[in-house]
N, C-alpha and C positions, 0 to 999 in steps of 0.2 A: 504493500500500500504506500509506504513511505517512498519506496523506489519509484513507483508510478508517479507520485506527486513531483518527485525530483525531476523526472524526465519531462513532465508537463511544464514545469517552471522553466527548465532549460530551453525547451522548445519555444516558449513565449519570449524568453530573453533573446534567443537567436533571431527570431522573427523581427522583434523590435530593433535589434542591432542591424539586421540586414536592411530594414526599411530606412533607418537613419543613414546608413552608408549610401543607399540609393539616392535619398533626398540630398545628401551633401554632394554627391557626384553630379546630380542634375543642377544644383545651385552653382557649383563650381564651373560646370560647362556653360551655363547661361552667363555667368560673370566673365569668363574668358572670351566668349563670343562678343559680349558688349565691349570689352576692352579692345578686341581686335577691330570691331566695327568702328569704334571711336578713333582708333589709330588710322584706319583707312580713310575715314571722313576728313581727318586733319590733313592728309596729304593729297587728296583729290578735290576737284571742284565741288563746292558745297551743293547739296540738292536744291537749295533755294535759288541758286544761280542756274543750275542745269534745268530746273523746271520752269524758269522764267521764259515767257513767250518770246521776248526779244533775243535771248540767247538761242533758243531753238530755231527761230527764223534765220538768224545769222549762220548757225551751223548748217542748216539745211541748204542755204544759199551757196556756201563754199563747197559743200559736198556735191551739189548739183553741177557745179562748174568743174568738178574733177579732182578736188583736193579732199582726200579721205581722212579727215581729222574728226575724231569723236571726243566726247568728254573724258573717256578713259585714257586718252593720249596726253592729258595734262597732269602735271604733278606740281606740288608746292615747292618752290625753289628759294623763296625769300619772304621774310616777314619783318616789317619795320614800321617806324612812326611816320605819320603823314606831315604834320605841321613842322615847318622850319622857320625860325624867326627871320632868316634872311629873305625868305620868299613870300612872306605874308604881311599884309597890312590890315590892321583892325581899327575900325572907326565906330564911334557911338552914333546911333541913329537919332539921338535926342535933339540934335540941332535941326531946325526946320529946313535950312538950306541943304544940309546933307541928305535929309529925308527926300526932298524934292529931286535932288540929283540921282538918288538911288532909284526912285520910282521911274524917272526918265530913262535910266540905264536899262532897267528891266524891259520897258516898252521898246527901246531901240534894238533889243536882242530877240524879240518875239519873231517867230516864223522864219528863222534863219537856219539853213541847212547846217548840221553839225553843231548846233547850239541846243542843248537839251535841258529842260527845266525839271526841277524836283517836283513831286506831287503838290507841295505847298504853293508852288508858283513864285516863291520868293528867293530862289537860288538856282543858278544854272551852271552848266559846264560848257565851255567853248573849246572844242577840240578841232577846229578848222585847221587844215594843214597850210596855213598862210599866216602872214603877220596880222595880229589883231590886238588892239588896245594895249600896245606896248609889249606884247608877248610874241615869241618866235614860233615858226611852224612846228617845231619839235617840242612845244610846250603846251600843256593843257591849263586853261584859265578857269579857276573857280571863283564865282562872285555871287554874293547873296547874304541873306539875313540869317543869323544864328542867335536866337533869343533877342537881345537888344543891340547886337553888334553886327556891323557889316564886315564880312570877310572878303578880302581881295587877294587871291593867292595863286602862285604858280604851284599847282597841286601835283603835277606830274611832268616829267620830261623824258626824253629818250635820246639815243645816240644818232647824230646825223651821219657819222661814219658807218653806222649800221643800217643806213637807208630806212630809218624807222618811219612808220606811218600808222597813225591812229585811225581806225576805220569805223568803230561803232562804240557808242556809249549809251547807257540807260541807267535809270534809278530803280533800286529795289524798294526803297522807301525814302523818307526825307533825310536820312543820315548815311545811307549806304548806296554806292553806285559802282558800276562795272564798266571798264573800258578795255578794248582789245587793241593790242599793238603788234604790228608786223615789223620784224627787224632781223637783221643778220644774226646768226648764232655766234656772236663774238662778245668779248668783255668790253663794256663801255669805257673802261679806264685804260685799255691797251691801245696806245697810239702807234704801235709798230705793225699792227695787222694791215696788210695791203688793202687798198680801196677796191671795192667791187662795184662798178657802176650800176645804178638802179635799172639801167636798160639791158644789163647782161643777166645771165642766169647765175644766181648766187644761192648759198645755203641759208635758209631762213628758219625761224621758229615764231610761233604766235605766243605772246604773253598776255594773259588775262589778269588785269589788275582789279582786285576787289577792295574798295576803300570804305572804311567805316569811320566817318567823321566824329561820331560821338565818342568812340573809344580810341581815336587817334591811331588807327591801325591800317596798314596796307598789306594785303596778301597777294603775292605774285605767283601765278601758276603758268608754267611753260609747257608748250606742246612738244611733240617729237619734231625733229627737223625734216626739212624737205627742200628741194631745189626748184626754183622758178624765176621767171623774169617778172619782178614785182611791178615794173612800169606798166606792163600789159595787164596785170591783174587788177591794178588800182582802178582802172576804168570800169571794172565789173563788180567792185565791192560795194 
């Protein structure tokens, strides 16, 4: 009788132990999958960008023209701060004359190709590949209202030696925007690399910049490399 009870108790103990082991194994597996998923998400284009209609239209356009680049071909290569005191001017909007000039500036940049406004309508990106408002073709101009301050900044630039070209920009919300840059796959700081004319076939990569103004962060995702004559492509972008 005692022996039977002992076996019954041991059987229950073993069952509880096995259930506990299985539970811990499942929990550990879920945790490891989440860690892996998070790690993958940090190195690839975020889903909020990949699911954005503007990104999908852009990606479909270049693929239809023969360049097979997909979201999986991009990986995070750099993360840094956005604001630089040398490249930004901050002004209070409290002065009526400043406010009037600000309002006029917004009106002057409405309905211009390659000038895109944030959903609020009080901030824009000017990425025209030409001289604009004191900024060079290889620079992106950010202008607009943040709380009670007017920001006027060179928010991005790229290497002229790299034949760089900004082709698309869009806002995800009032603080986050995305801009894509085509440029040669070279170091921006290396002045010894030979020039490759934009009218020739050169090796390029696409850099997708995701900028978060609220958190002062810029994430740069770079695609795989490819060879093409960018001058001919620009007409179709």
